[in-house]
C-alpha positions in Angstrom: -49.3 147.7 152.3 -49.8 148.5 148.8 -52.4 151.3 148.1 -54.8 150.5 145.2 -53.2 152.9 143.0 -49.8 151.3 143.7 -51.1 147.8 142.9 -52.6 149.2 139.8 -49.1 150.3 138.5 -47.4 147.5 139.5 -49.8 144.9 138.1 -50.2 147.0 134.9 -46.4 147.0 134.3 -46.3 143.3 135.1 -49.2 142.6 132.5 -47.6 145.0 130.2 -44.7 142.9 130.0 -46.7 139.6 129.3 -48.8 141.4 126.6 -45.4 142.5 124.7 -44.0 139.0 124.9 -47.1 137.6 123.5 -46.8 139.8 120.6 -50.6 140.2 120.2 -50.4 143.8 118.7 -50.0 143.0 115.1 -52.8 140.6 115.0 -55.2 142.3 117.1 -55.0 146.2 116.2 -56.6 146.0 112.9 -60.4 146.1 112.5 -62.4 146.0 109.5 -65.1 148.6 110.6 -62.7 151.0 112.4 -61.1 151.4 115.4 -62.5 149.7 118.5 -61.8 151.5 121.7 -58.3 151.1 122.6 -57.3 149.8 119.2 -55.7 151.0 116.3 -57.5 151.1 113.0 -54.4 150.5 111.0 -54.9 147.8 108.3 -52.8 144.8 108.1 -51.0 146.0 105.0 -49.9 149.0 107.1 -48.6 146.8 109.9 -46.7 144.7 107.3 -45.3 147.9 105.9 -44.4 149.2 109.4 -42.6 146.0 110.3 -40.6 146.4 107.1 -39.7 150.0 107.8 -38.7 149.0 111.5 -36.6 146.1 110.4 -35.0 148.4 107.6 -33.9 151.1 110.3 -32.6 148.5 112.8 -30.6 147.0 109.9 -29.3 150.6 109.1 -28.5 151.4 112.7 -26.5 148.2 112.8 -24.8 148.9 109.6 -23.5 152.4 111.2 -22.2 150.8 114.1 -20.3 148.1 112.4 -16.3 148.4 112.3 -16.0 148.5 108.6 -19.3 150.7 108.0 -19.6 152.0 104.7 -19.9 155.8 103.8 -23.8 156.6 103.4 -24.9 159.2 101.1 -26.9 162.3 102.5 -30.1 161.2 100.8 -29.9 157.7 102.3 -29.4 159.5 105.8 -32.5 161.6 105.2 -34.6 158.5 103.8 -33.6 156.4 106.9 -34.1 159.3 109.2 -37.7 159.6 108.2 -37.9 155.8 108.6 -36.6 156.1 112.0 -39.2 158.7 113.1 -41.8 156.1 111.9 -40.4 153.3 113.6 -40.2 155.1 116.7 -44.0 156.3 116.7 -44.8 152.7 115.8 -42.9 151.3 118.9 -44.7 154.1 120.9 -48.0 152.8 119.6 -47.1 149.0 120.4 -46.3 150.1 123.9 -49.6 152.0 124.2 -51.7 148.9 122.9 -49.7 146.4 125.2 -50.6 148.7 128.3 -54.3 148.9 127.3 -54.4 145.2 126.9 -52.8 144.7 130.2 -55.1 147.2 132.1 -58.1 145.3 130.3 -56.8 141.9 131.8 -56.2 143.5 135.2 -59.7 144.8 135.5 -61.1 141.4 135.0 -58.5 139.8 137.3 -58.6 142.5 140.3 -62.3 143.7 140.4 -61.5 146.3 143.2 -59.0 147.9 140.5 -61.5 148.0 138.0 -62.5 151.8 138.1 -58.8 152.8 138.1 -58.0 150.5 135.3 -60.9 151.7 133.0 -60.1 155.3 133.7 -56.4 154.8 132.4 -57.9 152.9 129.6 -59.9 155.8 128.4 -56.7 158.0 128.4 -54.7 155.3 126.6 -57.5 155.0 123.9 -57.1 158.6 123.1 -53.3 158.3 122.9 -53.5 155.2 120.6 -56.1 157.0 118.3 -53.7 160.1 118.1 -50.6 157.9 117.4 -52.6 155.9 114.8 -53.7 158.8 112.8 -50.2 160.1 112.9 -48.8 156.8 111.5 -51.4 156.9 108.7 -50.3 160.3 107.8 -46.7 159.6 107.8 -47.1 156.3 105.9 -48.9 158.2 103.1 -46.2 160.9 102.9 -43.5 158.3 102.7 -45.3 156.5 99.8 -46.3 159.5 97.9 -44.0 161.9 95.9 -42.2 164.4 98.2 -44.3 167.3 97.9 -44.3 170.8 99.6 -48.1 171.5 98.8 -50.9 170.5 96.7 -52.0 171.8 93.5 -55.7 171.8 93.0 -57.7 172.5 89.8 -61.5 173.0 90.2 -63.6 173.1 87.1 -67.2 173.3 86.6 -69.4 170.7 85.1 -73.1 170.9 84.1 -75.3 173.7 85.8 -74.5 176.8 84.1 -73.8 179.9 85.9 -74.8 178.3 89.2 -72.4 175.7 88.4 -69.8 178.2 88.1 -70.4 179.5 91.6 -70.1 176.0 93.0 -66.4 176.3 91.7 -65.8 179.4 94.0 -67.8 177.7 96.9 -65.4 174.7 96.8 -62.5 177.1 96.8 -63.8 178.8 99.7 -64.2 175.6 101.5 -60.7 174.6 101.1 -59.5 178.3 102.0 -61.5 177.7 105.3 -59.8 174.4 105.9 -56.3 175.8 105.0 -56.7 178.6 107.6 -57.3 176.1 110.5 -54.7 173.8 109.5 -52.1 176.5 109.0 -51.7 176.1 105.4 -50.9 178.9 102.6 -53.2 179.2 99.7 -52.3 180.8 96.4 -54.6 181.3 93.5 -52.3 180.2 90.5 -54.8 180.7 87.7 -58.7 181.3 87.3 -61.4 183.9 87.5 -63.0 182.4 90.5 -65.8 181.0 88.2 -65.7 178.5 85.6 -62.1 177.2 86.8 -59.5 177.9 89.3 -56.1 176.5 90.0 -54.6 177.0 93.5 -51.7 175.8 95.5 -52.2 175.0 99.2 -48.8 174.7 100.8 -47.9 173.4 104.3 -46.8 170.2 106.3 -49.0 167.4 105.2 -51.2 169.3 102.9 -50.9 167.0 99.8 -51.4 163.8 101.9 -54.6 165.3 103.3 -56.0 166.7 100.3 -55.2 163.9 97.8 -58.5 162.2 98.4 -60.4 165.4 97.4 -59.9 164.6 93.7 -63.0 163.6 91.8 -66.6 164.7 91.0 -68.3 166.9 93.7 -72.1 167.4 93.4 -74.1 170.1 94.8 -78.0 169.5 95.5 -79.9 172.7 95.9 -83.6 174.1 95.7 -84.7 176.9 93.6 -87.3 178.2 95.8 -89.0 180.4 93.0 -89.4 177.5 90.7 -89.8 175.0 93.5 -87.5 172.7 92.0 -84.2 170.8 93.2 -81.1 171.0 91.0 -77.8 169.5 90.8 -74.5 171.1 90.1 -71.3 169.4 89.3 -67.6 170.4 89.7 -64.4 168.3 89.0 -61.5 168.4 91.4 -57.9 167.2 90.3 -55.2 167.2 92.8 -51.6 167.0 92.2 -48.4 167.1 94.2 -46.7 170.4 94.2 -42.9 169.0 93.9 -40.0 170.5 95.7 -37.6 172.2 93.4 -35.2 169.4 93.6 -37.6 166.5 93.2 -38.2 167.1 89.4 -35.4 168.6 87.3 -36.9 169.9 84.1 -33.9 170.1 81.7 -33.9 173.1 79.6 -33.7 171.1 76.3 -36.7 169.1 77.4 -39.0 172.1 77.7 -40.6 174.0 74.9 -41.8 177.7 75.9 -43.9 179.8 73.7 -45.6 183.2 74.5 -48.7 184.8 72.8 -51.2 187.6 73.8 -53.4 187.0 76.7 -57.1 186.8 76.0 -60.1 187.7 78.0 -60.7 190.7 80.5 -57.4 192.6 81.5 -57.1 195.7 79.6 -55.6 196.5 76.1 -51.9 196.2 77.5 -52.4 192.7 78.5 -54.3 191.9 75.1 -51.6 193.4 73.1 -48.6 192.1 75.2 -47.2 188.4 75.0 -48.0 187.6 78.5 -49.5 184.2 78.0 -47.1 181.4 78.5 -47.6 177.8 77.1 -44.9 175.3 78.2 -44.6 171.7 76.8 -42.3 168.8 78.4 -41.1 167.3 75.1 -40.1 163.6 76.3 -43.9 163.2 77.8 -46.0 165.7 75.7 -47.4 167.2 79.2 -48.3 170.8 79.0 -49.3 173.7 81.1 -49.8 177.4 80.6 -50.5 180.6 82.6 -51.9 184.1 81.4 -53.0 185.9 84.5 -49.8 188.2 85.2 -46.8 189.4 83.9 -44.7 187.3 81.4 -42.1 186.5 84.0 -44.7 185.4 86.6 -46.7 183.4 84.1 -43.6 181.6 83.2 -42.7 180.7 86.8 -46.3 179.5 87.6 -46.5 177.5 84.1 -43.1 175.6 85.0 -44.2 174.9 88.4 -47.5 173.3 87.3 -45.5 171.4 84.5 -43.3 170.1 87.1 -46.0 168.8 89.3 -47.8 167.1 86.3 -44.3 165.6 85.2 -43.9 164.4 88.8 -47.4 162.9 88.8 -46.6 161.2 85.5 -43.5 159.6 86.8 -45.3 158.3 89.9 -48.1 156.8 88.1 -45.5 154.9 86.2 -43.7 153.8 89.3 -46.8 152.4 90.8 -48.7 149.2 89.9 -51.8 150.4 90.9 -51.4 154.3 90.8 -52.7 156.6 93.4 -53.2 158.9 90.7 -55.7 156.7 88.8 -58.7 158.0 90.7 -57.7 161.8 90.7 -55.6 162.5 87.6 -58.3 161.4 85.1 -61.1 163.8 84.7 -63.4 161.2 83.2 -67.1 162.1 82.7 -68.9 164.8 84.9 -71.9 162.8 85.4 -73.3 163.3 89.1 -73.5 159.6 89.4 -69.6 159.6 89.5 -69.6 161.8 92.4 -67.1 161.0 95.5 -69.1 163.6 97.6 -72.6 165.3 97.6 -73.4 168.4 99.3 -77.0 168.6 99.9 -78.2 171.8 101.0 -82.0 170.8 100.9 -81.3 167.8 103.2 -78.5 169.7 105.3 -76.0 166.8 104.8 -72.8 166.1 103.3 -72.1 162.5 102.2 -68.8 161.1 101.2 -69.5 158.1 99.1 -66.2 156.4 99.5 -66.3 156.0 103.1 -70.0 155.6 103.5 -70.4 158.4 106.2 -72.4 161.6 106.5 -69.5 164.0 107.1 -71.5 166.8 108.5 -74.0 169.6 108.0 -74.1 171.6 104.9 -73.1 174.6 106.8 -70.4 173.0 108.6 -68.5 171.5 105.7 -69.4 173.8 102.7 -69.5 177.0 104.5 -67.0 176.6 107.4 -64.7 174.0 105.7 -64.9 171.5 108.5 -63.5 168.6 106.7 -61.2 167.2 109.4 -63.3 164.3 110.3 -63.9 163.1 106.6 -60.3 163.7 105.9 -59.2 161.4 108.7 -61.5 158.6 107.4 -60.0 159.3 103.7 -56.6 158.8 105.1 -57.3 155.5 106.1 -59.2 154.6 102.6 -56.2 156.1 100.7 -53.6 154.1 102.7 -55.4 150.9 102.1 -55.4 151.7 98.4 -51.9 152.9 98.4 -50.5 149.7 100.2 -52.6 147.3 98.2 
């Protein structure tokens, strides 16, 4: 006689086959308000994209095994390799969802196995969430320019000296986040006050941080005056392109050097250490002046390449991902994408309509993971429109 667990396994396998045959996955996993328990939160546009990727990869494999197979370039191999990994994860998610549905049906039809089925469903729900998040991230990375990291510019808006300190506080927030993610942070330019330019490098850094672009506002209380003030900072996020992604031809780049300005001593102010570069075809510029001339040239060219890549990406996209993040626009608090309210001890992201945590957790400790997960879904829907 079969034990309860044996019956559970056999019936789950049986119903899993039925669920797969019914092909209910693509129509049931998308939910408008986020993922229900055991269901993926992938939007329908993402599912259509994934179906296309799976079809492309299947065709690619068939072409490789054909008797008269044509030689395929290295770039195509790499591109299809990325699609293959995504197609494999998508199949895994489909399998998890089918098993979850089978257990749901089993719990209804076999009351004596309900507890075991629900326990297994709880485990599957966690795996479905993990798989869905991985797919979202991979989809964004495949849609965006190939980047080794993110270049982030933080500049202050209104608020005087206190607003300038907000720039440094945002920098510290991203630094704390990067430490937990295992990303590397490098300050490229800036004095940690009015403006900072930094690079955050590591797997998934750009895809995760692209949603940080926009106006950030801080509410704080001046206890001496008994008034509440608002500081504003603007964040711009660009992809730091790989060296082979954008080739800046020597004849297309104009380079000028001049004496640095500001603090740094007599040597810096009397030596041509500042480097200005301009991409002649597009008119895009970049500059650096904090280090030696050779270091400044390297930094300026790196930033220029990122800006040219962003420019190219904007032209390629009918509805550019860069539209919301590359335009500085006005610095009014009404434009804010996120509010850090130290008075009420909350942080609210206005795009995803959620309170993302306490002021201390987000602003001081850099715990942005939950918000970034929500923003990944938000950006994915925009990308695939």
